C-alpha distance (Angstrom), angle and dihedral (degrees) to the residues before:
residue distance angle dihedral
X1 . . .
X2 3.86 . .
X3 3.72 120.1 .
X4 3.75 120.7 -103.6
X5 3.80 90.6 -105.7
X6 3.92 90.4 53.7
X7 3.83 91.0 51.1
X8 3.88 90.4 48.2
X9 3.80 90.9 51.6
X10 3.83 91.9 50.2
X11 3.75 95.2 48.5
X12 3.75 121.7 100.2
X13 3.74 115.3 -112.0
X14 3.85 113.1 -114.1
X15 3.80 114.5 -114.0
X16 3.79 114.9 -118.7
X17 3.67 127.4 -124.8
X18 3.90 116.2 -75.5
X19 3.79 125.9 -114.4
X20 3.83 116.9 -113.8
X21 3.88 94.9 -101.4
X22 3.79 115.9 60.6
X23 3.75 114.9 -153.2
X24 3.85 94.2 -154.2
X25 3.76 90.7 61.9
X26 3.83 89.0 61.5
X27 3.85 94.2 40.7
X28 3.80 89.9 57.9
X29 3.76 90.7 69.0
X30 3.81 91.9 65.3
X31 3.76 114.1 99.2
X32 3.76 113.4 -115.3
X33 3.94 110.8 -121.9
X34 3.80 92.8 -164.3
X35 3.85 125.6 98.6
X36 3.77 118.3 -100.8
X37 3.82 93.6 -113.9
X38 3.79 118.8 81.5
X39 3.80 100.6 13.6
X40 3.69 99.9 152.4
X41 3.82 96.6 161.7
X42 3.76 130.5 45.9
X43 3.86 116.1 -110.2
X44 3.80 89.2 -129.2
X45 3.91 91.8 52.8
X46 3.68 93.8 50.9
X47 3.89 95.8 47.3
X48 3.85 89.9 41.8
X49 3.78 90.6 54.7
X50 3.90 91.0 47.3
X51 3.82 89.1 49.6
X52 3.76 93.5 49.3
X53 3.92 93.2 50.3
X54 3.88 90.8 50.0
X55 3.86 88.7 48.7
X56 3.86 83.1 54.5
X57 3.83 92.2 52.1
X58 3.83 105.6 -90.2
X59 3.75 109.6 157.1
X60 3.85 102.0 178.9
X61 3.74 140.1 38.0
X62 3.79 90.1 -107.7
X63 3.82 90.3 53.4
X64 3.86 90.2 50.9
X65 3.74 93.9 53.6
X66 3.85 93.1 44.9
X67 3.90 88.0 54.0
X68 3.81 91.3 50.6
X69 3.79 91.2 46.3
X70 3.80 93.6 52.2
X71 3.81 94.5 44.8
X72 3.77 114.9 123.0
X73 3.94 120.8 -114.0
X74 3.77 94.4 -100.1
X75 3.75 92.5 48.8
X76 3.73 92.5 53.0
X77 3.76 93.5 50.1
X78 3.88 89.3 49.0
X79 3.76 86.8 55.2
X80 3.79 91.3 52.7
X81 3.73 103.7 -111.4
X82 3.82 113.1 154.3
X83 3.81 127.9 -112.6
X84 3.88 119.3 -118.4
X85 3.72 107.0 -113.9
X86 3.71 93.8 -142.6
X87 3.82 104.1 43.6
X88 3.85 99.8 24.4
X89 3.80 90.0 -132.9
X90 3.78 124.0 129.4
X91 3.81 114.2 -98.7
X92 3.89 111.2 -130.6
X93 3.89 120.0 -163.0
X94 3.68 118.9 -111.7
X95 3.83 118.9 -119.0
X96 3.83 95.1 -104.9
X97 3.79 89.5 53.2
X98 3.88 93.2 60.4
X99 3.83 90.8 39.9
X100 3.83 94.5 53.8
X101 3.79 90.2 49.9
X102 3.87 96.3 46.6
X103 3.81 94.0 47.4
X104 3.84 88.3 58.1
X105 3.79 101.6 36.8
X106 3.73 120.7 123.3
X107 3.80 102.0 -111.4
X108 3.80 94.8 -163.2
X109 3.88 92.2 54.5
X110 3.82 91.3 47.1
X111 3.76 92.5 50.2
X112 3.79 91.6 46.0
X113 3.81 89.1 52.2
X114 3.79 92.0 47.8
X115 3.84 91.4 47.8
X116 3.84 90.8 48.8
X117 3.89 91.7 49.1
X118 3.79 93.5 48.5
X119 3.73 92.8 46.6
X120 3.79 92.4 50.1
X121 3.83 91.8 45.6
X122 3.83 95.5 47.7
X123 3.87 119.7 96.6
X124 3.72 116.5 -94.5
X125 3.79 113.8 -78.4
X126 3.78 117.9 -117.7
X127 3.89 124.9 -114.3
X128 3.81 94.6 -94.3
X129 3.77 134.1 79.5
X130 3.85 117.8 -69.2
X131 3.71 123.0 -146.7
X132 3.90 122.4 -131.8
X133 3.79 122.5 -171.6
X134 3.88 124.2 -149.5
X135 3.75 121.4 -159.5
X136 3.69 142.1 142.4
X137 3.84 135.4 -121.4
X138 3.74 132.1 -167.2
X139 3.87 120.1 -139.4
X140 3.74 95.0 -140.3
X141 3.92 93.2 -177.4
X142 3.86 89.7 62.0
X143 3.90 92.3 67.4
X144 3.82 115.2 114.5
X145 3.87 134.6 -177.6
X146 3.79 89.6 -94.6
X147 3.78 105.3 32.9
X148 3.90 136.9 41.8
X149 3.80 123.3 -118.4
X150 3.83 121.7 -78.3
X151 3.75 115.5 -100.1
X152 3.79 120.8 -153.9
X153 3.87 128.0 -165.3
X154 3.71 115.0 -153.3
X155 3.87 138.7 -171.8
X156 3.69 116.7 -149.0
X157 3.71 131.1 174.3
X158 3.80 116.2 -127.8
X159 3.79 93.5 -103.8
X160 3.80 91.8 62.2
X161 3.79 106.1 -97.1
X162 3.83 114.8 134.4
X163 3.80 106.9 -136.7
X164 3.81 100.1 -179.9
X165 3.93 142.0 -5.6
X166 3.67 132.9 -169.5
X167 3.77 135.2 -177.1
X168 3.87 118.5 -116.4
X169 3.74 111.0 -124.7
X170 3.80 117.7 -110.2
X171 3.89 115.5 -92.3
X172 3.74 87.8 16.4
X173 3.88 137.5 90.9
X174 3.84 136.2 -129.2
X175 3.73 96.3 -86.9
X176 3.83 99.3 83.0
X177 3.76 90.9 44.9
X178 3.80 94.7 57.3
X179 3.85 103.5 85.2
X180 3.90 93.8 38.2
X181 3.84 87.9 52.5
X182 3.86 93.2 59.8
X183 3.85 95.2 41.7
X184 3.84 90.7 96.2
X185 3.86 95.2 41.6
X186 3.82 123.5 93.1
X187 3.83 102.8 -124.8
X188 3.85 97.2 -173.4
X189 3.75 109.9 136.6
X190 3.84 89.0 -6.3
X191 3.83 126.3 147.0
X192 3.83 109.6 -157.7
X193 3.88 116.7 -150.9
X194 3.75 119.5 -159.1
X195 3.80 141.0 167.9
X196 3.76 122.8 -114.0
X197 3.90 93.3 -85.1
X198 3.78 90.3 70.0
X199 3.77 97.0 47.1
X200 3.78 89.9 112.1
X201 3.80 127.0 143.4
X202 3.73 91.5 -130.5
X203 3.82 92.0 52.5
X204 3.87 91.8 49.9
X205 3.76 92.3 47.8
X206 3.81 93.5 48.3
X207 3.84 92.2 50.9
X208 3.78 93.6 48.3
X209 3.85 90.6 47.5
X210 3.88 87.4 57.4
X211 3.74 92.3 46.4
X212 3.80 98.8 -105.4
X213 3.72 129.9 131.8
X214 3.73 125.6 -139.3
X215 3.84 140.8 -154.8
X216 3.79 107.0 -156.7
X217 3.75 128.1 -179.3
X218 3.71 120.2 -127.1
X219 3.80 122.1 -146.0
X220 3.79 137.6 160.6
X221 3.85 92.8 -78.7
X222 3.80 82.3 82.6
X223 3.76 98.3 45.3
X224 3.73 102.0 174.0
X225 3.99 93.8 47.1
X226 3.86 89.7 40.6
X227 3.81 93.0 51.7
X228 3.84 94.0 46.5
X229 3.81 95.1 50.5
X230 3.85 94.1 42.3
X231 3.79 91.7 53.8
X232 3.76 94.6 56.0
X233 3.90 110.0 120.3
X234 3.78 91.2 -99.2
X235 3.82 93.8 161.4
X236 3.82 91.0 65.6
X237 3.85 95.8 45.9
X238 3.73 118.9 101.0
X239 3.80 119.4 -112.3
X240 3.89 113.3 -105.3
X241 3.79 100.2 -173.7
X242 3.83 138.9 13.1
X243 3.81 124.2 -171.6
X244 3.78 128.5 177.3
X245 3.96 119.2 -170.8
X246 3.75 138.6 172.5
X247 3.81 112.6 -155.0
X248 3.84 142.2 122.6
X249 3.79 92.3 28.5
X250 3.71 92.7 -59.7
X251 3.83 141.8 96.9
X252 3.88 113.0 -132.9
X253 3.79 134.0 -173.3
X254 3.83 120.5 -170.8
X255 3.74 123.8 -169.7
X256 3.83 125.6 -173.9
X257 3.77 131.2 -162.4
X258 3.83 127.7 -179.7
X259 3.80 129.6 -159.9
X260 3.75 125.1 -168.5
X261 3.80 106.0 -131.2
X262 3.85 120.5 177.9
X263 3.80 96.7 -174.8
X264 3.83 105.5 55.4
X265 3.86 110.7 139.1
X266 3.86 93.3 -123.0
X267 3.78 132.7 92.6
X268 3.87 109.9 -78.5
X269 3.75 93.7 -23.6
X270 3.81 108.1 172.0
X271 3.79 105.3 169.8
X272 3.77 141.6 25.4
X273 3.86 119.8 -145.2
X274 3.80 133.2 -156.3
X275 3.83 120.5 -160.9
X276 3.74 117.6 -171.0
X277 3.83 117.0 -169.5
X278 3.76 125.8 -167.3
X279 3.89 113.8 -169.3
X280 3.74 126.6 -179.3
X281 3.78 118.9 -171.8
X282 3.75 112.2 -139.7
X283 3.78 95.6 -151.5
X284 3.95 100.5 46.0
X285 3.88 97.2 23.4
X286 3.81 88.2 -133.9
X287 3.82 115.2 154.7
X288 3.81 119.8 -155.0
X289 3.76 128.2 -176.3
X290 3.81 121.8 -160.6
X291 3.79 132.3 -176.1
X292 3.76 118.9 -159.0
X293 3.81 125.8 -174.0
X294 3.72 127.4 -153.7
X295 3.82 141.3 168.9
X296 3.74 128.9 -149.7
X297 3.79 139.0 -171.9
X298 3.80 91.5 -137.6
X299 3.81 108.6 111.7
X300 3.75 119.9 -132.0
X301 3.78 111.4 -74.0
X302 3.82 96.9 21.3
X303 3.78 89.8 104.3
X304 3.77 134.7 14.2
X305 3.74 126.4 -116.2
X306 3.82 89.5 -107.3
X307 3.87 90.5 53.6
X308 3.74 94.0 46.7
X309 3.87 90.9 49.0
X310 3.84 90.7 48.1
X311 3.82 91.7 52.5
X312 3.71 94.2 46.9
X313 3.81 93.1 50.0
X314 3.76 90.7 38.3
X315 3.74 92.8 61.6
X316 3.79 89.7 79.4
X317 3.83 89.2 59.0
X318 3.85 85.5 88.2
X319 3.85 86.8 66.1
X320 3.79 96.5 42.2
X321 3.76 102.4 37.9
X322 3.91 98.2 33.9
X323 3.81 117.9 17.7
X324 3.74 97.9 33.9
X325 3.85 91.1 48.6
X326 3.77 92.2 49.6
X327 3.88 89.8 50.8
X328 3.81 98.8 42.2
X329 3.77 105.4 29.9
X330 3.79 101.0 31.1
X331 3.86 94.7 28.8
X332 3.82 91.0 -133.0
X333 3.77 95.3 166.7
X334 3.77 91.7 50.8
X335 3.78 90.8 54.6
X336 3.86 114.8 103.9
X337 3.73 95.9 -161.7
X338 3.85 107.8 136.5
X339 3.80 107.4 141.2
X340 3.78 115.1 121.6
X341 3.82 115.6 -52.1
X342 3.94 95.8 -20.3
X343 3.77 95.5 107.5
X344 3.81 92.1 56.0
X345 3.81 93.7 40.9
X346 3.84 92.1 51.6
X347 3.79 92.9 47.8
X348 3.92 86.7 51.7
X349 3.75 92.7 52.6
X350 3.91 90.3 48.4
X351 3.78 88.7 53.4
X352 3.72 90.0 51.0
X353 3.89 91.5 51.2
X354 3.76 93.5 46.7
X355 3.80 93.5 47.0
X356 3.85 94.1 48.5
X357 3.78 91.5 49.2
X358 3.78 93.1 48.4
X359 3.71 92.9 49.4
X360 3.82 88.0 51.4
X361 3.81 87.6 60.0
X362 3.81 99.5 -102.8
X363 3.73 116.5 142.6
X364 3.85 97.6 177.2
X365 3.83 104.3 61.5
X366 3.75 94.1 -173.5
X367 3.83 90.1 57.5
X368 3.81 88.8 45.4
X369 3.75 91.0 54.4
X370 3.73 93.0 50.9
X371 3.83 91.8 46.8
X372 3.79 92.5 50.6
X373 3.81 94.7 46.0
X374 3.90 89.2 61.8
X375 3.78 94.1 73.3
X376 3.83 131.2 28.7
X377 3.87 87.6 -145.5
X378 3.77 92.2 66.8
X379 3.85 102.1 64.7
X380 3.78 92.9 38.9
X381 3.80 93.3 50.8
X382 3.78 90.7 47.0
X383 3.78 90.6 55.1
X384 3.74 94.4 43.8
X385 3.78 93.2 -116.6
X386 3.74 100.5 129.8
X387 3.75 130.1 71.6
């Protein structure tokens, strides 16, 4: 008779309770690119397994398939993999099965499903306005001798949840992808923050038509608008917000002024903003002064100076909380994946992992990945796949 320890080692681990939102329900909406013949595994099962492995720190397709191969019996069943009718064991997909699927997968449908899942899973929003940042990122490792790198445009709320993502068309730029990106996002009570590239009349008009507000940076690429905002009598305008911080080996002072302006040549623009930043580096002693000009559709009194300053500064969270993490933690730019739609799909799975970990209260994503990798229960519970 085996010892008590031997029996314990051979026993299947119990599956924990599921979260309220179940990822597989959202993945079932994605069209299956495979032929009808020979479908042994459900599309939702394969994608859920890939998502769970990335949540546990898998950075490559090889790491994803290794995680699936090593998964215990109960985890494979929770993912939805079928039983072999002859042996009673769980059938696990081979690496080329998953690769063939991901190469052909509809990236837009996957990102829509991920955005819907993260939105459903997120804590209920408050009654005030919520800020959403829009910015692009190039997947530099996807470049080949015959094609340029893949560029993705993402929309992320300022808490770190990716709401939508869209691939920029070849031989184009981010501007045409802006409106389609936000088609699947609920813009009710939203304030969209963008850099100067997306300060376009068509963008402002489309946002206002959907009931959203914007805070758009103005630079010299719009010389008439920039000159008009820059020449406002800022010296005589009262300061709306003042902030002094010490972080990242530097001392920074930020000053914000707002001016109501009824005749700005931009759709529904109600205010012009000036931000002046003083930064002194502790190491070099270098002092830099920067003036930034913006416009917004928010009327005077709709938001305080502190709120406006937080949204302007918070726009760059999309770089720090998303793009930087994908580069440093997931080593995205080092990845040489360039076949078919794989670069886009892998970026979407990383967005999902980052969003879930941030919603769970983790600020250090690398530490969250290590914690999740220690137990197969953790990624499956976070994605609502157990129960």
